[in-house]
C-alpha positions, -999 to +999 in steps of 0.1 A: +503-864-775+521-840-798+533-807-783+511-778-794+528-748-810+518-715-825+481-705-822+471-740-809+494-737-779+484-723-745+499-710-714+501-737-687+491-726-652+504-745-621+506-740-584+542-738-572+575-719-571+585-702-604+622-703-592+621-741-593+606-753-626+599-790-627+605-800-663+633-813-685+655-792-708+667-757-708+646-733-686+643-695-685+627-678-655+613-644-666+604-615-643+599-578-645+623-552-632+620-514-628+640-488-647+655-472-615+680-499-606+660-510-576+660-546-565+645-555-532+608-562-531+585-588-547+596-618-568+632-607-570+636-616-533+629-653-542+654-651-570+681-636-548+675-663-521+682-689-548+710-672-569+731-641-564+739-637-601+706-621-614+707-592-589+745-586-594+740-586-632+710-563-630+727-538-607+758-537-629+736-533-660+719-504-644+752-488-631+767-490-666+735-479-684+752-450-702+772-477-721+746-504-727+710-511-737+695-508-702+660-492-704+623-499-708+618-529-731+653-543-726+660-578-714+691-592-698+698-630-697+718-643-668+729-680-666+723-694-631+730-731-639+740-754-666+705-754-682+689-725-663+686-688-671+670-658-655+656-630-678+656-596-662+630-577-683+627-539-678+590-534-680+583-510-652+588-472-650+596-464-614+582-482-585+551-463-573+516-457-587+511-420-592+497-394-616+510-413-646+493-445-634+508-479-624+545-486-629+541-514-655+545-503-691+528-528-713+546-517-745+579-521-727+568-555-715+558-565-750+592-555-763+610-574-736+589-605-743+600-603-779+636-604-767+628-633-744+612-652-773+643-647-795+666-660-768+644-688-757+641-701-792+679-697-797+685-718-765+656-742-770+643-731-736+609-732-720+598-701-701+587-700-665+573-670-646+550-657-619+522-634-632+547-608-643+538-572-642+508-578-619+523-575-584+542-544-573+542-532-610+504-528-607+494-544-640+464-565-648+466-601-659+439-595-685+464-572-703+496-591-696+483-626-706+476-617-742+511-603-746+526-636-733+503-656-756+512-635-787+549-628-781+559-661-766+534-689-771+524-677-805+561-681-816+563-716-802+578-710-768+564-732-740+553-710-711+544-720-676+529-695-651+532-702-614+507-692-588+516-697-551 
């Protein structure tokens, strides 16, 4: 069967571990980070158990933010293997729900996903993720899923979402 691309493609949902994609080719694991430099709860713990590089790179990126592009909507691409990357996407303002709502910022997530699509297409990578922005970030999948469909799948990037 021919691979579907563009508007005919769909997000593939599987049960499993998003840190261990089971497919051939170059793979990119995408997750959402906050804009405070904090790394220590949620999906990042699974990433850090597997590879130290994404956390180290994120913390350095945050520390040096006065001299780089760190901020809402930015994405950082960290190689963790010969054909494996982790994308740290800054799509969350702060870490707590408060008077300004939940931490996820959908417009920042959309901008970060555009950057992910650019890099995935450049690398010929498939994208793998948990339900980003919907855990500690407080987002709803009904708002995140269309962003993934438009920004990634709609541009021809194969996306697999992992549920535990």
